[in-house]
Backbone as a chain_set.jsonl record, in Angstrom:
{"seq": "MKHKIADEMTSPRIIKSHFTGPLLPPQLWHKKPKILYILRNPKDLAVSMFHFQKIVLQVPEIRNQSFAEFLDEMISGELWYGPWWEHYLFFWKKRHESNVLLLRFEDTRRDLRGQVEKVSKFLGTDCSDEKLAAITDYCSFQNMKENNTTNPGFLFESKDRQNETFMRKGIAGEWKLHFTVAQNEVFTAHIKEKLYGTGLTFEND", "coords": {"N": [[-14.906, 18.34, 1.514], [-13.226, 18.542, -1.509], [-13.3, 18.043, -5.027], [-11.791, 18.375, -8.016], [-12.622, 17.516, -10.649], [-15.243, 16.627, -10.179], [-16.378, 18.979, -9.205], [-16.403, 20.514, -11.472], [-18.28, 19.404, -13.072], [-21.441, 19.65, -14.646], [-24.762, 20.183, -13.348], [-27.688, 18.126, -13.631], [-25.54, 15.607, -12.249], [-23.57, 12.6, -12.491], [-21.852, 10.459, -10.39], [-19.662, 7.865, -10.042], [-18.71, 5.437, -7.665], [-16.626, 3.259, -5.7], [-16.177, 3.371, -3.079], [-16.441, 2.661, 0.441], [-19.235, 3.406, 2.61], [-18.475, 5.096, 4.916], [-16.215, 6.367, 3.893], [-17.048, 8.129, 2.007], [-17.825, 11.559, 1.082], [-18.803, 13.458, 3.918], [-20.857, 15.373, 3.706], [-22.598, 14.256, 1.997], [-24.507, 12.838, 3.338], [-26.044, 14.75, 4.444], [-26.955, 16.504, 2.469], [-28.275, 14.721, 0.921], [-28.325, 13.456, -1.832], [-29.489, 11.539, -4.689], [-28.9, 8.13, -4.302], [-27.673, 5.267, -5.705], [-27.256, 1.933, -5.162], [-25.673, -1.103, -5.779], [-26.055, -4.465, -5.093], [-24.483, -7.678, -4.88], [-24.428, -11.235, -5.083], [-22.31, -12.476, -2.618], [-20.6, -14.589, -3.26], [-20.332, -14.571, -6.046], [-19.277, -12.059, -6.129], [-16.798, -12.539, -4.997], [-15.546, -14.091, -6.992], [-15.525, -12.247, -9.108], [-13.95, -10.126, -8.029], [-11.569, -11.478, -7.61], [-10.598, -11.956, -10.217], [-10.618, -9.343, -11.165], [-8.748, -7.849, -9.569], [-6.383, -8.962, -10.38], [-5.97, -7.854, -12.835], [-6.019, -5.102, -12.378], [-4.271, -4.534, -10.187], [-0.979, -4.38, -10.399], [0.811, -6.358, -9.192], [3.063, -8.868, -8.443], [2.629, -10.837, -6.408], [-0.119, -10.827, -6.115], [-1.055, -11.268, -8.7], [-0.254, -13.848, -9.093], [-1.671, -15.195, -7.251], [-3.672, -17.783, -5.819], [-7.097, -18.919, -6.159], [-8.062, -20.023, -3.814], [-6.373, -18.881, -1.896], [-7.135, -16.23, -2.191], [-9.813, -16.355, -1.323], [-9.45, -16.881, 1.384], [-8.425, -14.428, 2.231], [-10.603, -12.802, 1.684], [-12.533, -13.764, 3.44], [-11.342, -13.125, 5.842], [-11.442, -10.426, 5.666], [-9.401, -8.831, 4.784], [-8.972, -7.5, 2.394], [-8.218, -5.008, -0.159], [-10.349, -3.261, -0.381], [-11.472, -3.484, 2.023], [-13.573, -5.19, 4.508], [-16.089, -7.029, 2.897], [-18.674, -7.336, 3.903], [-19.101, -5.155, 5.604], [-19.164, -3.095, 3.789], [-21.487, -3.745, 2.299], [-23.509, -3.799, 4.332], [-23.59, -1.219, 5.381], [-24.963, 0.335, 3.473], [-27.212, -1.237, 3.172], [-28.573, -0.876, 5.56], [-29.555, 1.616, 5.133], [-31.519, 1.374, 3.304], [-34.228, 2.039, 3.389], [-34.388, 4.743, 3.268], [-35.48, 7.659, 1.581], [-33.883, 8.663, -0.466], [-32.272, 6.655, -1.302], [-31.631, 3.848, -3.292], [-31.578, 0.437, -3.581], [-30.334, -2.042, -5.661], [-30.225, -5.343, -7.043], [-27.657, -7.184, -8.508], [-28.264, -9.599, -9.723], [-30.915, -9.263, -10.438], [-30.711, -7.436, -12.506], [-29.686, -9.026, -14.464], [-31.731, -10.81, -14.819], [-34.006, -9.265, -15.449], [-33.515, -6.727, -17.047], [-34.782, -4.509, -18.267], [-36.88, -4.006, -16.473], [-35.445, -3.162, -14.235], [-34.25, -0.867, -15.219], [-36.504, 0.722, -15.551], [-37.228, 0.961, -12.883], [-35.086, 2.447, -11.851], [-35.428, 4.774, -13.356], [-37.875, 5.728, -12.374], [-37.145, 6.163, -9.71], [-35.315, 8.241, -10.014], [-36.968, 10.185, -10.865], [-37.458, 10.757, -13.507], [-39.039, 11.283, -16.695], [-39.38, 9.176, -18.797], [-39.94, 8.055, -22.104], [-41.388, 5.075, -23.602], [-39.784, 4.368, -25.742], [-37.378, 5.614, -25.113], [-36.71, 4.296, -22.728], [-36.361, 1.75, -23.764], [-34.151, 2.175, -25.403], [-32.194, 2.852, -23.51], [-32.095, 0.483, -22.07], [-31.088, -1.256, -24.014], [-28.608, -0.05, -24.469], [-27.422, -0.525, -22.035], [-27.029, -3.214, -21.985], [-25.049, -6.124, -21.368], [-23.34, -6.965, -23.448], [-23.2, -4.716, -25.159], [-22.073, -2.859, -23.408], [-19.647, -4.072, -22.956], [-18.413, -3.752, -25.363], [-17.955, -1.095, -25.439], [-15.662, 1.407, -24.97], [-15.779, 3.303, -22.961], [-17.126, 2.172, -20.868], [-15.909, -0.219, -20.608], [-12.951, -0.118, -20.079], [-10.613, -1.625, -21.029], [-8.179, -1.162, -22.225], [-6.69, 0.253, -20.452], [-5.592, -1.512, -18.759], [-4.003, -3.307, -20.051], [-1.906, -6.086, -20.467], [1.033, -7.81, -21.229], [1.349, -10.447, -20.456], [-1.184, -11.239, -19.935], [-3.05, -11.54, -22.039], [-5.616, -12.464, -22.75], [-7.391, -11.537, -20.871], [-10.033, -9.423, -19.765], [-11.45, -6.269, -18.79], [-14.25, -6.157, -18.339], [-15.838, -9.145, -17.886], [-17.761, -11.651, -17.959], [-20.325, -11.088, -16.993], [-22.445, -12.487, -15.719], [-24.75, -14.213, -13.512], [-24.14, -16.42, -10.823], [-21.715, -17.573, -11.478], [-19.927, -18.37, -9.623], [-20.259, -21.048, -9.055], [-18.635, -22.391, -10.762], [-16.154, -22.025, -9.787], [-15.866, -22.432, -7.01], [-14.975, -25.056, -4.787], [-16.632, -27.923, -3.31], [-16.089, -27.937, -0.577], [-15.098, -25.326, -0.179], [-17.39, -23.88, -0.787], [-19.098, -24.628, 1.306], [-17.755, -23.562, 3.516], [-17.743, -20.83, 2.846], [-20.449, -20.258, 2.652], [-21.251, -20.56, 5.313], [-19.771, -18.473, 6.351], [-21.002, -16.217, 5.15], [-23.573, -16.38, 6.298], [-22.929, -15.975, 8.965], [-21.927, -13.316, 9.001], [-24.112, -11.856, 8.08], [-26.168, -12.403, 9.736], [-29.287, -11.881, 11.235], [-29.731, -9.465, 9.947], [-31.464, -9.412, 7.841], [-30.684, -9.433, 5.256], [-30.309, -11.382, 2.476], [-29.284, -13.802, -0.031], [-29.857, -15.142, -3.305], [-29.539, -18.458, -4.703], [-27.728, -19.71, -3.014]], "CA": [[-14.028, 17.642, 0.597], [-13.34, 19.067, -2.864], [-12.762, 17.225, -6.101], [-11.809, 19.279, -9.156], [-13.433, 17.001, -11.745], [-16.644, 16.625, -9.75], [-16.828, 20.37, -9.084], [-16.566, 21.1, -12.802], [-19.39, 18.739, -13.751], [-22.695, 20.398, -14.563], [-25.865, 19.485, -12.704], [-27.449, 16.98, -12.743], [-24.321, 14.872, -12.563], [-23.48, 11.229, -11.998], [-20.521, 10.12, -9.897], [-19.567, 6.439, -9.689], [-17.704, 5.209, -6.632], [-16.566, 1.965, -5.03], [-15.844, 3.63, -1.684], [-17.37, 2.289, 1.499], [-20.004, 4.556, 3.062], [-17.738, 6.037, 5.774], [-15.174, 7.083, 3.155], [-17.667, 9.112, 1.126], [-17.886, 12.894, 1.696], [-19.846, 13.51, 4.955], [-21.998, 16.202, 3.312], [-23.498, 13.413, 1.226], [-25.592, 12.372, 4.201], [-26.848, 15.921, 4.824], [-27.609, 17.025, 1.261], [-29.132, 13.616, 0.476], [-28.513, 13.245, -3.272], [-29.954, 10.198, -5.014], [-27.828, 7.14, -4.207], [-28.015, 3.958, -6.257], [-26.261, 0.974, -4.689], [-25.933, -2.42, -6.355], [-25.578, -5.612, -4.325], [-24.258, -8.891, -5.665], [-24.145, -12.404, -4.27], [-20.902, -12.417, -2.209], [-19.806, -15.619, -3.924], [-19.986, -14.017, -7.355], [-18.382, -10.93, -5.841], [-15.462, -13.104, -4.777], [-14.997, -14.473, -8.305], [-15.282, -11.017, -9.866], [-12.809, -9.407, -7.452], [-10.377, -12.293, -7.825], [-10.095, -11.678, -11.561], [-10.455, -7.897, -11.326], [-7.523, -7.325, -8.977], [-5.237, -9.446, -11.136], [-5.785, -6.934, -13.949], [-5.805, -3.743, -11.898], [-3.108, -4.433, -9.308], [0.185, -4.959, -11.068], [1.673, -6.867, -8.126], [3.29, -10.303, -8.705], [2.023, -11.695, -5.385], [-1.558, -10.894, -6.359], [-1.298, -11.848, -10.026], [0.011, -15.28, -8.997], [-2.447, -15.716, -6.127], [-4.687, -18.786, -6.14], [-8.448, -18.556, -5.72], [-8.171, -20.438, -2.408], [-5.694, -17.853, -1.1], [-7.975, -15.037, -2.234], [-10.977, -16.578, -0.463], [-9.007, -16.727, 2.775], [-8.328, -12.991, 2.494], [-11.948, -12.232, 1.657], [-13.188, -14.168, 4.683], [-10.717, -12.375, 6.945], [-11.716, -8.999, 5.492], [-8.125, -8.149, 4.58], [-8.839, -7.028, 1.026], [-7.904, -3.588, -0.278], [-11.575, -2.489, -0.187], [-11.973, -3.756, 3.354], [-14.541, -6.288, 4.612], [-17.228, -6.887, 1.989], [-19.944, -7.242, 4.643], [-19.261, -3.788, 6.096], [-19.541, -2.318, 2.604], [-22.883, -4.055, 2.009], [-24.44, -3.499, 5.414], [-23.722, 0.228, 5.558], [-26.033, 0.806, 2.595], [-28.406, -2.04, 3.434], [-29.279, -0.245, 6.677], [-30.141, 2.869, 4.641], [-32.364, 1.035, 2.154], [-35.569, 2.616, 3.506], [-34.323, 6.195, 3.111], [-36.105, 8.026, 0.299], [-32.892, 8.997, -1.49], [-31.42, 5.481, -1.516], [-32.239, 2.718, -4.004], [-30.722, -0.737, -3.678], [-30.654, -3.012, -6.703], [-29.429, -6.561, -7.006], [-27.051, -7.502, -9.806], [-28.978, -10.732, -10.287], [-32.154, -8.763, -11.047], [-30.379, -6.797, -13.787], [-29.481, -10.11, -15.431], [-33.019, -11.463, -15.028], [-34.984, -8.327, -16.001], [-32.82, -5.449, -17.17], [-35.751, -3.446, -18.554], [-37.583, -3.7, -15.236], [-34.547, -2.415, -13.359], [-34.117, 0.456, -15.836], [-37.723, 1.447, -15.203], [-37.168, 1.251, -11.452], [-34.143, 3.558, -11.69], [-36.062, 5.959, -13.946], [-38.869, 6.205, -11.409], [-36.4, 6.645, -8.545], [-34.696, 9.523, -10.359], [-38.009, 11.147, -11.186], [-37.425, 11.108, -14.929], [-40.255, 10.954, -17.436], [-38.869, 8.573, -20.034], [-40.883, 7.363, -22.978], [-41.068, 3.665, -23.798], [-38.669, 4.305, -26.681], [-36.167, 6.005, -24.375], [-36.395, 3.198, -21.816], [-35.864, 0.648, -24.589], [-32.803, 2.548, -25.847], [-31.318, 2.754, -22.348], [-31.945, -0.946, -21.783], [-30.186, -1.807, -25.033], [-27.291, 0.538, -24.225], [-26.884, -1.102, -20.799], [-26.832, -4.662, -22.087], [-23.65, -6.459, -21.097], [-22.577, -7.026, -24.687], [-22.932, -3.353, -25.619], [-21.14, -2.225, -22.471], [-18.33, -4.689, -23.133], [-17.845, -3.227, -26.606], [-17.838, 0.354, -25.277], [-14.429, 1.712, -24.232], [-16.038, 4.143, -21.782], [-17.586, 1.303, -19.784], [-14.994, -1.355, -20.546], [-11.638, 0.456, -20.423], [-9.587, -2.652, -20.941], [-6.897, -0.651, -22.702], [-5.966, 0.811, -19.31], [-5.001, -2.587, -17.967], [-3.398, -4.291, -20.936], [-0.691, -6.711, -19.944], [1.544, -8.754, -22.209], [1.199, -11.82, -19.987], [-2.604, -11.488, -19.664], [-3.666, -11.092, -23.283], [-7.006, -12.879, -22.888], [-8.204, -10.991, -19.794], [-10.707, -8.17, -20.07], [-12.002, -5.552, -17.639], [-15.578, -6.754, -18.192], [-15.609, -10.533, -18.263], [-18.901, -12.441, -18.421], [-21.571, -10.42, -16.642], [-23.495, -13.451, -15.427], [-24.968, -14.55, -12.111], [-23.94, -17.834, -10.531], [-20.437, -18.105, -11.983], [-19.179, -18.928, -8.492], [-20.386, -22.502, -9.074], [-17.546, -22.925, -11.584], [-14.886, -21.732, -9.118], [-15.832, -22.959, -5.642], [-15.072, -26.483, -4.51], [-17.708, -28.204, -2.356], [-15.625, -27.51, 0.745], [-15.054, -23.861, -0.167], [-18.765, -23.402, -0.76], [-19.62, -24.836, 2.657], [-17.102, -22.581, 4.401], [-18.154, -19.463, 2.509], [-21.866, -20.143, 3.001], [-21.275, -20.325, 6.763], [-19.215, -17.125, 6.543], [-22.051, -15.255, 4.786], [-24.624, -16.447, 7.315], [-22.406, -15.368, 10.199], [-21.793, -11.865, 8.856], [-25.395, -11.215, 7.774], [-27.174, -12.913, 10.667], [-30.151, -10.906, 11.885], [-29.841, -8.208, 9.194], [-32.514, -9.522, 6.84], [-30.076, -9.477, 3.921], [-30.044, -12.736, 1.998], [-28.974, -13.891, -1.448], [-30.349, -16.325, -3.987], [-28.576, -19.439, -5.252], [-26.697, -20.098, -2.049]], "C": [[-14.28, 18.146, -0.829], [-12.711, 18.104, -3.866], [-12.923, 18.029, -7.38], [-12.729, 18.788, -10.278], [-14.913, 17.048, -11.39], [-17.189, 18.047, -9.689], [-17.103, 20.989, -10.444], [-17.707, 20.464, -13.59], [-20.669, 19.55, -13.575], [-23.779, 19.538, -13.924], [-27.004, 19.273, -13.698], [-26.238, 16.168, -13.189], [-24.358, 13.485, -11.934], [-22.039, 10.961, -11.589], [-20.531, 8.663, -9.455], [-18.454, 6.245, -8.673], [-17.775, 3.787, -6.111], [-16.239, 2.138, -3.548], [-16.883, 3.039, -0.731], [-18.079, 3.558, 1.975], [-19.224, 5.553, 3.9], [-16.66, 6.839, 5.056], [-15.74, 8.108, 2.181], [-17.741, 10.459, 1.834], [-19.04, 12.978, 2.695], [-21.059, 14.339, 4.558], [-23.019, 15.419, 2.483], [-24.726, 13.032, 2.051], [-26.463, 13.521, 4.697], [-27.616, 16.463, 3.618], [-28.528, 15.992, 0.619], [-29.376, 13.581, -1.037], [-29.041, 11.83, -3.496], [-28.761, 9.237, -5.011], [-28.344, 5.796, -4.706], [-26.9, 2.993, -5.87], [-26.639, -0.417, -5.207], [-25.25, -3.511, -5.528], [-25.403, -6.814, -5.249], [-23.993, -10.05, -4.719], [-22.649, -12.409, -3.916], [-20.018, -13.469, -2.877], [-19.392, -15.173, -5.324], [-19.077, -12.808, -7.204], [-16.952, -11.428, -5.68], [-14.8, -13.452, -6.108], [-14.627, -13.233, -9.102], [-14.054, -10.276, -9.352], [-11.512, -10.162, -7.656], [-9.758, -11.991, -9.181], [-9.785, -10.19, -11.748], [-9.113, -7.411, -10.782], [-6.272, -7.832, -9.685], [-4.924, -8.525, -12.317], [-5.35, -5.567, -13.45], [-4.527, -3.594, -11.08], [-1.917, -5.154, -9.93], [1.222, -5.402, -10.032], [1.834, -8.374, -8.312], [2.592, -11.21, -7.701], [0.527, -11.875, -5.623], [-1.848, -11.57, -7.69], [-1.067, -13.355, -10.023], [-0.788, -15.949, -7.889], [-3.494, -16.741, -6.584], [-6.045, -18.314, -5.629], [-8.638, -18.917, -4.251], [-7.528, -19.401, -1.492], [-6.524, -16.573, -1.051], [-9.181, -15.19, -1.322], [-10.624, -16.412, 1.003], [-8.935, -15.246, 3.148], [-9.716, -12.349, 2.538], [-12.702, -12.555, 2.939], [-12.621, -13.4, 5.869], [-10.981, -10.879, 6.846], [-10.479, -8.182, 5.204], [-7.894, -7.707, 3.136], [-8.632, -5.525, 0.989], [-9.138, -2.718, -0.153], [-12.142, -2.692, 1.211], [-12.983, -4.892, 3.349], [-15.767, -6.052, 3.734], [-18.534, -6.672, 2.745], [-20.165, -5.844, 5.221], [-19.705, -2.867, 4.968], [-21.032, -2.503, 2.33], [-23.818, -3.504, 3.083], [-24.605, -2.004, 5.672], [-24.896, 0.744, 4.735], [-27.327, 0.015, 2.796], [-29.25, -1.4, 4.548], [-29.962, 1.06, 6.257], [-31.168, 2.627, 3.534], [-33.76, 1.651, 2.209], [-35.576, 4.146, 3.362], [-34.76, 6.563, 1.694], [-35.104, 8.311, -0.811], [-31.952, 7.833, -1.805], [-32.211, 4.379, -2.218], [-31.216, 1.593, -4.093], [-31.23, -1.654, -4.778], [-29.769, -4.236, -6.513], [-28.916, -6.866, -8.417], [-27.832, -8.612, -10.504], [-30.267, -10.292, -10.981], [-31.877, -8.072, -12.376], [-30.126, -7.842, -14.861], [-30.821, -10.751, -15.797], [-34.01, -10.563, -15.763], [-34.371, -6.932, -16.074], [-33.802, -4.304, -17.4], [-36.495, -3.04, -17.277], [-36.732, -2.875, -14.286], [-34.304, -1.004, -13.899], [-35.331, 1.309, -15.484], [-37.722, 1.84, -13.73], [-36.229, 2.436, -11.178], [-34.745, 4.853, -12.223], [-37.073, 6.569, -12.975], [-38.195, 6.809, -10.189], [-35.809, 8.028, -8.803], [-35.728, 10.601, -10.723], [-37.992, 11.594, -12.629], [-38.723, 10.662, -15.595], [-39.852, 10.407, -18.791], [-39.973, 7.884, -20.811], [-40.482, 5.899, -23.075], [-39.871, 3.508, -24.732], [-37.345, 4.625, -25.988], [-35.735, 4.883, -23.424], [-35.823, 2.008, -22.581], [-34.433, 0.921, -25.041], [-31.797, 2.42, -24.71], [-31.047, 1.291, -22.018], [-30.968, -1.595, -22.754], [-28.753, -1.328, -24.79], [-26.606, -0.128, -23.025], [-26.753, -2.618, -20.846], [-25.349, -4.966, -21.915], [-22.806, -6.431, -22.363], [-22.227, -5.638, -25.193], [-21.948, -2.633, -24.703], [-19.732, -2.79, -22.635], [-17.633, -4.153, -24.379], [-17.619, -1.714, -26.554], [-16.616, 0.684, -24.417], [-14.645, 2.597, -23.01], [-16.53, 3.314, -20.602], [-16.701, 0.072, -19.618], [-13.596, -0.907, -20.954], [-10.498, -0.532, -20.297], [-8.214, -2.175, -21.358], [-6.052, -0.077, -21.56], [-5.191, -0.264, -18.563], [-4.368, -3.666, -18.826], [-2.087, -4.809, -20.352], [-0.234, -7.786, -20.92], [1.361, -10.194, -21.77], [-0.247, -12.158, -19.665], [-3.438, -11.081, -20.882], [-5.16, -11.396, -23.359], [-7.92, -12.334, -21.791], [-8.817, -9.667, -20.214], [-11.29, -7.586, -18.792], [-13.403, -6.059, -17.33], [-15.505, -8.174, -18.725], [-16.838, -11.228, -18.839], [-20.247, -11.795, -18.096], [-22.717, -11.359, -16.358], [-23.622, -13.662, -13.922], [-24.758, -16.046, -11.928], [-22.632, -18.415, -11.023], [-19.616, -18.738, -10.862], [-19.2, -20.459, -8.495], [-19.276, -23.165, -9.892], [-16.187, -22.742, -10.912], [-14.767, -22.381, -7.737], [-15.819, -24.485, -5.63], [-16.225, -26.678, -3.529], [-17.326, -27.695, -0.969], [-15.594, -25.987, 0.853], [-16.46, -23.272, -0.084], [-19.358, -23.53, 0.639], [-19.047, -23.797, 3.617], [-17.62, -21.176, 4.129], [-19.631, -19.239, 2.807], [-22.014, -19.858, 4.491], [-20.777, -18.916, 7.083], [-20.267, -16.059, 6.253], [-23.132, -15.216, 5.86], [-24.182, -15.79, 8.61], [-22.405, -13.848, 10.096], [-23.134, -11.157, 8.649], [-26.511, -11.64, 8.723], [-27.967, -11.773, 11.312], [-30.347, -9.612, 11.123], [-31.003, -8.23, 8.203], [-31.992, -9.573, 5.415], [-29.739, -10.91, 3.563], [-29.789, -12.696, 0.495], [-29.493, -15.187, -2.032], [-29.187, -17.245, -4.366], [-27.433, -19.75, -4.307], [-26.821, -21.565, -1.639]], "O": [[-15.42, 18.169, -1.291], [-11.715, 17.442, -3.575], [-14.043, 18.335, -7.791], [-13.53, 19.562, -10.801], [-15.74, 17.46, -12.204], [-18.331, 18.293, -10.076], [-17.938, 21.885, -10.564], [-18.057, 20.945, -14.668], [-20.943, 20.071, -12.494], [-23.711, 18.31, -13.962], [-27.265, 20.146, -14.526], [-25.957, 16.065, -14.383], [-25.085, 13.239, -10.972], [-21.114, 11.21, -12.362], [-21.32, 8.275, -8.593], [-17.376, 6.825, -8.807], [-18.845, 3.179, -6.081], [-16.046, 1.15, -2.839], [-18.062, 2.936, -1.071], [-17.577, 4.662, 1.767], [-19.293, 6.752, 3.632], [-16.232, 7.881, 5.553], [-14.983, 8.879, 1.59], [-17.723, 10.506, 3.064], [-20.161, 12.602, 2.353], [-22.171, 14.061, 5.009], [-24.152, 15.861, 2.293], [-25.834, 12.92, 1.528], [-27.509, 13.289, 5.304], [-28.784, 16.836, 3.734], [-29.441, 16.337, -0.131], [-30.524, 13.668, -1.474], [-29.035, 11.014, -2.574], [-27.739, 9.503, -5.643], [-29.326, 5.261, -4.19], [-25.738, 3.21, -6.21], [-27.786, -0.845, -5.083], [-24.041, -3.48, -5.299], [-26.087, -6.943, -6.264], [-23.393, -9.86, -3.661], [-21.807, -12.352, -4.813], [-18.816, -13.257, -3.039], [-18.25, -15.371, -5.737], [-18.212, -12.561, -8.045], [-16.01, -10.805, -6.172], [-13.629, -13.141, -6.323], [-13.553, -13.167, -9.699], [-13.211, -9.845, -10.139], [-10.463, -9.55, -7.856], [-8.548, -11.794, -9.291], [-8.811, -9.827, -12.408], [-8.415, -6.647, -11.448], [-5.216, -7.205, -9.603], [-3.777, -8.421, -12.749], [-4.444, -4.946, -14.006], [-3.782, -2.631, -11.264], [-1.868, -6.383, -9.975], [2.346, -4.9, -9.996], [0.836, -9.093, -8.337], [2.026, -12.236, -8.08], [-0.027, -12.944, -5.364], [-2.786, -12.361, -7.794], [-1.624, -14.067, -10.859], [-0.605, -17.136, -7.617], [-4.123, -16.565, -7.628], [-6.13, -17.427, -4.78], [-9.308, -18.189, -3.52], [-8.073, -19.077, -0.437], [-6.61, -15.914, -0.014], [-9.54, -14.248, -0.615], [-11.409, -15.866, 1.778], [-9.335, -14.855, 4.245], [-9.963, -11.452, 3.344], [-13.429, -11.711, 3.464], [-13.354, -13.063, 6.799], [-10.775, -10.142, 7.811], [-10.495, -6.961, 5.361], [-6.75, -7.557, 2.705], [-8.845, -4.841, 1.99], [-9.008, -1.533, 0.155], [-13.185, -2.128, 1.544], [-13.229, -5.497, 2.305], [-16.407, -5.004, 3.817], [-19.4, -5.921, 2.296], [-21.307, -5.395, 5.317], [-20.523, -1.97, 5.172], [-21.757, -1.524, 2.149], [-24.798, -2.825, 2.776], [-25.659, -1.572, 6.137], [-25.727, 1.5, 5.238], [-28.418, 0.553, 2.607], [-30.479, -1.387, 4.482], [-30.849, 1.549, 6.956], [-31.633, 3.574, 2.9], [-34.413, 1.774, 1.173], [-36.639, 4.766, 3.338], [-34.444, 5.861, 0.733], [-35.449, 8.209, -1.988], [-30.949, 8.012, -2.496], [-33.312, 4.022, -1.799], [-30.12, 1.78, -4.62], [-32.411, -2.0, -4.818], [-28.703, -4.165, -5.901], [-29.668, -6.806, -9.389], [-28.035, -8.575, -11.717], [-30.666, -10.877, -11.988], [-32.713, -8.113, -13.279], [-30.33, -7.574, -16.045], [-31.024, -11.181, -16.932], [-34.77, -11.038, -16.607], [-34.677, -6.066, -15.255], [-33.667, -3.242, -16.793], [-36.711, -1.852, -17.036], [-37.243, -1.985, -13.606], [-34.168, -0.057, -13.126], [-35.193, 2.487, -15.156], [-38.167, 2.932, -13.376], [-36.544, 3.314, -10.375], [-34.591, 5.909, -11.611], [-37.111, 7.785, -12.787], [-38.623, 7.85, -9.69], [-35.803, 8.883, -7.917], [-35.39, 11.776, -10.867], [-38.458, 12.688, -12.948], [-39.411, 9.768, -15.102], [-39.968, 11.09, -19.809], [-40.832, 7.213, -20.238], [-39.378, 5.521, -22.682], [-39.041, 2.62, -24.539], [-36.325, 3.986, -26.245], [-34.551, 4.561, -23.326], [-34.908, 1.339, -22.102], [-33.599, 0.016, -25.061], [-30.682, 1.94, -24.912], [-29.914, 0.908, -21.726], [-30.119, -2.392, -22.352], [-27.804, -2.105, -24.893], [-25.385, -0.277, -22.994], [-26.401, -3.238, -19.842], [-24.496, -4.155, -22.276], [-21.682, -5.93, -22.351], [-21.094, -5.394, -25.609], [-21.09, -1.885, -25.171], [-18.745, -2.073, -22.472], [-16.405, -4.107, -24.439], [-17.142, -1.124, -27.523], [-16.55, 0.278, -23.257], [-13.796, 2.642, -22.12], [-16.363, 3.719, -19.451], [-16.751, -0.597, -18.586], [-13.109, -1.262, -22.028], [-9.541, -0.31, -19.556], [-7.2, -2.708, -20.908], [-4.836, 0.06, -21.694], [-4.251, 0.032, -17.825], [-4.212, -4.805, -18.387], [-1.279, -4.05, -19.816], [-1.046, -8.588, -21.383], [1.229, -11.082, -22.612], [-0.524, -13.252, -19.172], [-4.423, -10.356, -20.748], [-5.9, -10.638, -23.986], [-9.112, -12.642, -21.783], [-8.195, -8.884, -20.933], [-11.586, -8.307, -17.839], [-13.71, -6.36, -16.176], [-15.149, -8.387, -19.884], [-16.955, -11.383, -20.054], [-21.205, -11.947, -18.854], [-23.856, -11.063, -16.717], [-22.716, -13.33, -13.158], [-25.153, -16.845, -12.778], [-22.449, -19.632, -10.991], [-18.72, -19.543, -11.117], [-18.27, -21.095, -7.998], [-19.008, -24.356, -9.734], [-15.178, -23.246, -11.407], [-13.687, -22.824, -7.347], [-16.562, -25.126, -6.373], [-16.739, -25.705, -2.976], [-18.145, -27.095, -0.272], [-16.017, -25.425, 1.863], [-16.685, -22.28, 0.609], [-20.052, -22.623, 1.101], [-19.772, -23.225, 4.431], [-17.903, -20.42, 5.059], [-20.021, -18.132, 3.178], [-22.813, -19.008, 4.887], [-21.301, -18.252, 7.978], [-20.413, -15.105, 7.018], [-23.555, -14.14, 6.281], [-24.975, -15.124, 9.276], [-22.842, -13.168, 11.024], [-23.277, -9.987, 9.004], [-27.669, -11.274, 8.526], [-27.394, -10.83, 11.859], [-31.063, -8.731, 11.599], [-31.472, -7.176, 7.774], [-32.766, -9.736, 4.472], [-28.973, -11.572, 4.263], [-30.044, -11.689, -0.165], [-29.563, -16.207, -1.346], [-28.021, -16.85, -4.348], [-26.311, -20.02, -4.737], [-26.028, -22.049, -0.832]]}, "num_chains": 1, "name": "protein.A"}
């Protein structure tokens, strides 16, 4: 599989993707480049995707969709990215491979500097304390939200969605403000069913 932009990038290079594992180039699993995969509590994932697709997908049916309707689709696995659990579990099963590092979004909120150091070690870089501090500051949510390269809201501007932004809050646990008690019970059971026996669990459930 060839990609003009990727082919023209000099090494070492960074490529960001939301693809599921099976959709990535097959040579990835033979050449074994460094792979960083970030997991997030599925409940917060649901909230994030609900708002995200309203900005990205300019489709009336989706922009007018209720959160309850979206949850039904997420539980059935009928979203445009496919079933969330298949996405997670593909990489979860590879977590012990030397070229794969799994991080949790919640840990980046709790200890960003610690996660930056973990990534630095994984990549084999020799960063000074000053460099690590600069990277940590650069990767803070507020700085990323103010950076057009990481928060390209101008790409999704909509006259009827003036107050929406590509990067919203960047917090863990926002699902508690969206889920009803009944929805939480149903979704908690859904998570347990899909992740049963895998060893993958999430905090604040």
